[in-house]
C-alpha positions in Angstrom: 13.7 -40.8 4.3 16.1 -37.8 4.6 15.7 -34.7 2.4 17.9 -31.8 1.5 15.5 -29.5 2.0 12.1 -28.6 3.2 9.5 -26.7 0.9 6.7 -25.0 2.6 3.8 -24.2 0.5 0.5 -22.7 2.3 -2.7 -23.4 0.6 -5.8 -20.9 0.1 -8.2 -20.6 -2.8 -5.4 -21.2 -5.4 -6.9 -23.6 -7.9 -6.1 -21.9 -11.0 -2.7 -21.8 -10.1 -1.5 -24.4 -7.8 -0.6 -26.8 -10.6 2.3 -24.5 -11.7 3.7 -23.9 -9.0 3.6 -27.9 -7.7 5.5 -28.6 -11.4 8.2 -26.2 -10.5 9.0 -27.8 -7.5 8.5 -31.4 -8.4 10.8 -31.0 -11.6 13.6 -29.2 -9.8 17.1 -30.8 -11.0 17.7 -31.0 -7.4 15.5 -34.2 -7.8 11.9 -34.2 -6.0 13.3 -37.1 -3.7 15.6 -35.3 -2.3 13.0 -32.0 -1.5 10.1 -32.5 1.2 7.4 -30.6 0.1 5.1 -29.2 3.1 1.3 -28.5 1.8 -0.6 -26.3 4.6 -4.6 -26.5 3.7 -5.3 -23.4 5.2 -9.0 -24.6 5.3 -8.8 -23.5 1.7 -12.9 -23.7 0.2 -12.0 -23.9 -3.2 -10.8 -27.4 -5.1 -6.9 -26.7 -4.8 -6.9 -29.6 -2.6 -8.3 -31.9 -4.8 -5.0 -31.1 -7.3 -2.9 -31.3 -4.5 -3.8 -35.0 -3.9 -3.1 -35.6 -7.4 0.2 -34.5 -6.6 0.7 -36.6 -3.2 -0.5 -40.2 -4.9 2.3 -39.6 -7.4 4.7 -38.2 -5.1 5.6 -39.1 -2.1 7.6 -36.6 -0.7 4.7 -34.5 -0.6 2.9 -34.0 2.6 -0.2 -32.5 3.7 -1.0 -31.0 7.0 -4.9 -29.4 7.3 -5.7 -26.0 9.3 -9.1 -26.9 11.0 -9.6 -23.2 10.6 -7.8 -20.6 8.4 -5.2 -19.0 9.6 -3.7 -17.0 6.9 -0.7 -16.7 5.4 2.2 -16.3 8.1 0.5 -18.6 10.3 0.3 -21.4 7.7 4.2 -20.9 7.7 4.7 -21.5 10.9 2.9 -25.1 11.3 4.6 -25.9 8.1 8.2 -24.9 9.7 7.4 -26.7 12.8 6.8 -30.2 10.5 10.4 -29.4 8.6 12.9 -32.4 9.3 15.9 -30.6 7.0 18.7 -28.3 7.8 17.1 -26.1 5.0 13.8 -24.6 5.1 12.4 -22.0 1.8 8.8 -21.2 1.9 6.9 -21.0 -1.4 3.7 -19.0 -2.4 1.1 -21.2 -3.4 0.4 -18.8 -6.9 3.9 -18.4 -7.6 6.8 -20.2 -9.2 10.3 -20.7 -9.3 13.4 -21.5 -11.5 14.1 -25.5 -11.5 17.7 -24.9 -10.4 17.0 -23.0 -7.3 17.1 -25.4 -5.0 19.9 -27.4 -5.8 21.9 -24.3 -7.2 21.1 -22.9 -3.3 22.0 -26.0 -1.2 25.1 -26.0 -3.2 26.2 -22.6 -2.1 25.2 -23.0 0.9 27.1 -25.6 1.8 30.2 -24.3 0.0 30.4 -21.2 1.3 29.6 -21.9 5.1 26.1 -19.4 4.8 23.4 -19.4 6.8 21.1 -17.5 3.9 20.9 -17.2 0.9 18.8 -14.5 -1.3 17.9 -15.5 -4.6 16.6 -13.1 -7.4 13.1 -12.7 -8.3 11.0 -11.2 -11.0 7.1 -9.9 -10.6 5.2 -10.9 -13.6 1.4 -10.2 -14.1 -1.4 -12.5 -15.1 -1.2 -11.3 -18.4 2.7 -12.5 -18.4 3.8 -8.5 -18.1 7.1 -8.7 -16.4 7.4 -5.3 -13.7 10.6 -3.5 -13.7 12.6 -4.2 -10.3 11.6 -1.8 -7.3 12.8 -0.7 -3.7 11.8 -4.1 -2.4 13.7 -6.4 -5.5 17.5 -5.1 -5.9 18.0 -8.3 -8.1 22.1 -9.1 -7.2 24.7 -8.7 -10.6 26.6 -10.7 -8.9 27.2 -13.9 -6.9 28.6 -12.1 -3.6 29.0 -13.5 0.4 28.2 -11.0 2.8 29.4 -11.1 6.4 28.6 -7.8 7.3 25.5 -6.3 6.3 26.4 -2.7 7.1 28.5 -2.7 3.8 24.8 -3.4 1.8 22.5 -1.7 4.0 19.6 -2.1 1.3 19.5 -5.3 2.1 16.9 -4.7 4.9 14.3 -3.7 2.1 14.0 -7.1 0.9 11.7 -7.9 3.4 9.6 -11.2 1.5 10.1 -14.6 2.9 9.6 -16.4 -0.2 13.1 -15.5 -1.8 15.2 -17.2 0.3 16.8 -20.1 2.5 17.0 -20.4 5.6 19.5 -22.8 7.7 17.9 -24.7 10.8 20.2 -22.1 13.0 17.4 -19.5 11.9 14.8 -21.1 12.3 13.8 -20.2 15.7 13.5 -16.5 14.1 11.1 -17.6 12.0 7.9 -16.8 13.5 5.2 -15.5 11.5 2.9 -12.8 12.3 -1.2 -12.8 11.7 -1.3 -9.6 10.0 -1.1 -8.8 6.2 2.7 -7.6 6.5 3.7 -10.6 7.9 7.3 -10.7 6.8 8.5 -7.7 7.9 9.8 -8.3 11.7 10.8 -11.9 10.7 12.9 -10.6 8.0 14.6 -7.9 9.8 15.6 -10.3 12.9 16.7 -13.3 10.4 19.4 -10.6 9.0 20.0 -9.3 11.9 21.1 -12.5 13.4 22.6 -14.4 10.3 26.8 -15.2 9.9 26.8 -15.0 6.3 24.8 -14.2 3.5 24.6 -15.2 0.0 23.6 -13.1 -2.8 22.8 -15.3 -5.7 22.4 -14.3 -9.4 21.8 -17.4 -10.9 18.2 -18.5 -9.7 14.8 -16.5 -9.5 11.8 -16.4 -7.8 8.8 -15.0 -9.7 6.3 -13.3 -8.2 2.4 -13.2 -9.6 0.7 -9.8 -9.4 -2.5 -11.5 -8.3 -5.2 -8.7 -8.9 -7.4 -10.6 -6.3 -4.9 -10.2 -3.7 -5.0 -8.5 -0.5 -2.0 -6.2 -1.2 -3.2 -5.6 -4.8 -6.5 -4.5 -3.1 -5.8 -1.3 -0.7 -8.0 -0.9 1.9 -7.9 0.9 5.6 -7.2 -2.1 7.2 -4.0 -2.5 4.6 -3.1 1.0 6.4 -3.6 0.2 10.0 -1.5 -3.0 9.6 1.4 -1.7 7.8 1.6 0.9 10.8 0.8 -1.6 13.3 4.0 -3.2 11.1 5.8 0.4 11.7 5.6 0.5 15.1 7.1 -3.0 15.6 9.8 -2.2 13.7 10.9 0.7 15.8 10.8 -1.7 18.8 14.0 -3.8 17.5 16.0 -0.7 18.6 16.7 -1.6 21.8 17.5 -5.2 20.2 19.4 -4.8 17.5 21.0 -1.2 18.1 23.5 -1.6 15.7 21.7 -2.4 12.6 18.6 0.2 13.6 20.1 2.2 11.3 19.6 0.0 8.5 16.3 -1.1 9.8 14.9 2.5 9.6 15.5 2.7 5.5 12.8 -0.2 5.7 10.5 2.0 8.7 10.8 5.3 6.4 9.9 3.2 2.7 6.9 2.0 4.6 6.1 5.6 6.5 5.8 6.7 2.7 4.0 4.0 1.7 1.2 4.8 3.9 1.4 8.2 3.2 0.9 7.5 -0.7 -2.2 5.5 -0.2 -3.5 8.1 2.4 -2.9 11.2 -0.2 -3.6 9.8 -3.8 -6.9 7.5 -2.5 -10.4 8.8 -1.8 -11.3 7.6 2.1 -13.6 8.9 4.4 -11.9 12.1 6.8 -12.8 9.8 9.7 -10.9 6.6 8.1 -8.3 9.5 7.0 -7.7 10.8 11.1 -7.9 7.1 12.0 -4.9 6.6 9.4 -2.8 9.4 10.6 -3.3 8.6 14.0 -2.4 5.4 14.1 0.8 6.0 11.9 2.1 8.7 14.4 1.3 6.4 17.4 3.5 4.1 15.4 6.4 6.4 14.4 9.4 7.0 16.9 12.5 9.2 15.7 12.8 9.9 12.5 15.7 13.0 11.9 16.2 14.9 8.9 19.5 13.1 8.9 17.8 9.4 8.6 16.0 10.7 6.0 18.9 12.2 3.9 20.2 8.7 3.8 17.2 7.2 2.3 17.3 9.8 -0.3 20.6 9.1 -0.7 20.5 5.5 -1.1 17.8 5.7 -3.3 17.7 8.3 -5.3 14.9 7.2 -8.0 12.4 6.4 -5.1 9.4 7.9 -6.5 6.9 10.3 -4.4 9.4 10.7 -1.3 7.6 12.6 1.7 10.6 14.4 3.5 8.6 16.9 4.8 5.8 15.0 6.0 7.7 12.4 7.6 9.2 15.4 9.5 5.7 17.0 10.0 3.8 13.8 11.5 6.0 13.8 14.7 4.6 17.6 16.1 1.4 18.4 13.4 -1.5 17.1 14.8 -4.2 14.2 12.5 -5.9 17.2 11.2 -3.4 20.0 10.9 -1.8 17.2 9.0 -4.1 16.3 6.7 -5.0 19.9 6.2 -1.6 20.9 5.0 -0.7 17.8 3.0 -3.6 16.5 1.6 -5.8 19.5 1.1 -3.6 22.5 0.9 -1.4 20.6 -1.8 -3.4 18.2 -3.4 -2.2 17.4 -7.2 -4.2 17.4 -10.2 -2.9 14.0 -10.4 -5.2 12.5 -7.5 -7.8 10.4 -8.7 -10.9 12.3 -7.1 -14.9 11.7 -7.5 -17.2 14.1 -8.4 -20.9 13.5 -8.0 -24.4 14.8 -8.6 -27.1 14.4 -5.8 -30.8 14.5 -7.1 -33.5 15.7 -5.4 -37.2 13.6 -5.8 -39.2 15.9 -3.4 -37.1 14.5 -0.3 -34.1 16.0 -0.2 -30.7 15.1 -1.1 -29.8 12.4 0.3 -26.9 9.1 0.0 -29.2 6.8 -2.1 -30.2 9.7 -4.9 -26.8 10.3 -6.1 -24.6 9.4 -9.4 -20.8 9.9 -8.8 -18.0 9.8 -11.3 -14.0 8.9 -10.6 -12.0 11.1 -12.4 -8.7 12.4 -12.3 -9.1 16.9 -12.2 -7.6 18.6 -14.8 -7.9 21.9 -15.7 -11.4 21.6 -17.8 -12.8 18.8 -17.5 -16.2 17.3 -19.0 -18.1 14.4 -16.8 -21.3 12.2 -18.1 -24.0 11.2 -15.6 -26.6 8.8 -16.2 -29.9 10.4 -14.5 -32.4 8.0 -16.2 -33.3 5.9 -12.8 -34.7 9.4 -11.6 -38.6 10.5 -12.8 -39.3 13.1 -10.8 -36.2 15.4 -10.7 -36.8 18.6 -8.5 -33.5 19.9 -8.6 -30.2 19.1 -8.9 -26.6 19.2 -6.7 -23.3 19.4 -8.3 -20.1 18.5 -5.8 -17.1 19.0 -8.0 -14.6 17.2 -6.1 -14.4 15.7 -2.3 -12.2 17.0 -0.1 -10.4 19.9 -1.7 -9.9 23.7 -1.5 -10.4 24.6 -5.2 -11.4 27.7 -7.8 -14.5 26.0 -10.2 -16.5 27.4 -12.9 -19.5 25.5 -14.9 -19.2 26.4 -18.6 -22.4 24.6 -19.8 -25.2 25.4 -17.4 -26.6 27.5 -15.3 -25.5 28.0 -11.5 -28.2 28.8 -9.3 -26.0 28.8 -6.2 -23.2 27.7 -4.5 -21.5 27.5 -1.1 -18.6 29.8 -2.4 -16.7 32.6 -0.9 -17.4 34.8 -3.8 -20.0 35.8 -6.5 -21.6 33.1 -8.5 -21.5 35.6 -11.4 -17.8 35.7 -11.1 -15.8 34.5 -13.6 -14.6 31.4 -11.5 -16.4 30.7 -7.8 -14.0 30.0 -4.5 -14.5 27.2 -2.4 -12.9 27.5 0.8 -15.1 24.4 2.2 -13.4 20.6 2.2 -17.3 20.2 0.5 -17.8 22.8 -2.5 -20.9 22.2 -4.5 -23.3 24.3 -6.8 -26.9 24.1 -6.9 -27.7 23.4 -10.7 -30.4 24.4 -12.8 -32.6 20.9 -13.5 -32.3 18.9 -17.0 -34.9 16.9 -18.3 -32.2 14.8 -20.5 -31.3 11.0 -18.9 -28.2 12.4 -19.4 -26.2 15.2 -17.8 -23.1 16.2 -18.9 -21.0 18.7 -17.0 -18.4 20.4 -18.6 -16.2 22.8 -15.8 -13.0 24.4 -15.2 -10.7 23.4 -11.7 -8.0 24.4 -10.0 -7.0 23.3 -7.0 -5.4 26.0 -4.5 -1.9 26.6 -4.0 -0.9 27.3 -0.1 -0.2 30.6 -0.9 -4.0 31.6 -2.6 -5.6 30.4 0.4 -3.0 32.6 2.6 -4.0 35.5 0.7 -7.7 34.5 1.1 -7.1 34.1 5.1 -5.2 37.3 5.0 -7.9 39.2 3.7 -10.2 37.9 5.5 -8.5 38.6 9.1 -8.0 42.3 7.4 -11.8 43.1 7.6 -12.1 41.5 11.0 -9.5 43.6 12.2 -10.4 46.6 10.4 -14.2 45.8 12.4 -12.5 45.9 15.5 -10.5 48.4 15.2 -13.6 51.0 14.4 -16.5 51.7 16.9 -19.5 50.3 17.8 -21.5 53.5 16.8 -19.4 53.4 13.1 -19.4 49.8 12.7 -23.1 49.7 12.6 -23.8 53.3 11.6 -25.7 53.9 15.1 -26.2 58.0 15.3 
């Protein structure tokens, strides 16, 4: 039997959604008899395949390919593509769905226009049905348009997703996905650079489910390392597609900003932060100020654009980069962590602490549950991690602090990245700490170091006898 289009659907841990996904395929206006559905069972451990098998019994055009071991989304797409028998292929993630006219409308447009790639609109929705606003990656078409020169629409290189596109077989050789978390980027850039004509369609929609359990919604160090590796691979395209590299750089700049955003706005161990910056610095090739201005002109509303940081990545060492951009300039909207360490007679350890995540304000009031500690000898309070701060505890007796000034001053100045107070022990099971906090600015820090430098210079200019009051 011949089909109009092949739809590749990798399946892994989606028993909650696979029925809705397959329903949108079998009910396509093109007719399920005209659609080759290739299910790739990626060694799913749940009951997804029980549901898939029910559809297979009813619809002969659905076939199943089974991976002996879990390969991940990208490699599973490669497996499915190798079994496609039609002139057109598309990918559908197994927790998403599409409008019921998508395949019929798209195939007609591709044939009528002679295009070898079609991109249709998409929406992001959450599990409670909330539709999220469009982002830099889903610039939906307001009208149908055929592109013969993609430099007329440079923003297209940010449409990186594999699944809102239909590919002609002339492009199949570029559909070689990798194992990493960001498997779409290199492939899509290559496809866009090699497509002869591209159809931007407003008449059908892909519905992308923002699943809170998805790996892309739970950012870990590995995500940032993988995204940095993707950036490095994108830079390598300069020699392959020099005519389009200024447009590919738009995607690179966007991803550099993504890595920096997660680096700055989340709490990571310093060793991980250095690893992330090292990996990013290794990945980033030449980015000029003109490149960044070009990006900013195309995407003026892009949030949190790190122009200076992108330029300094190429010149500063990793530790200086972190010091300058994360710790000296930390913003009050950064989510941070305060910690109370409890000494039960064995000193302060990581096993004897209670932490609270909060968004630092000028005044903060946090509660710590100490009910599990039976013998409290002393207490230490760390108001924030990894920041130069000014702080003051308003409701408790402070015994000591690793501040640069006196604990009796109006507020304490901390130029260590591990600020902490020793506070008087409390017999209550809940310890409430009311404290003021401000992050030190560059100017604050510069004044402090200037004062210290002046003192050192003054001492160096005196004789040893006068310095130490020798007779």
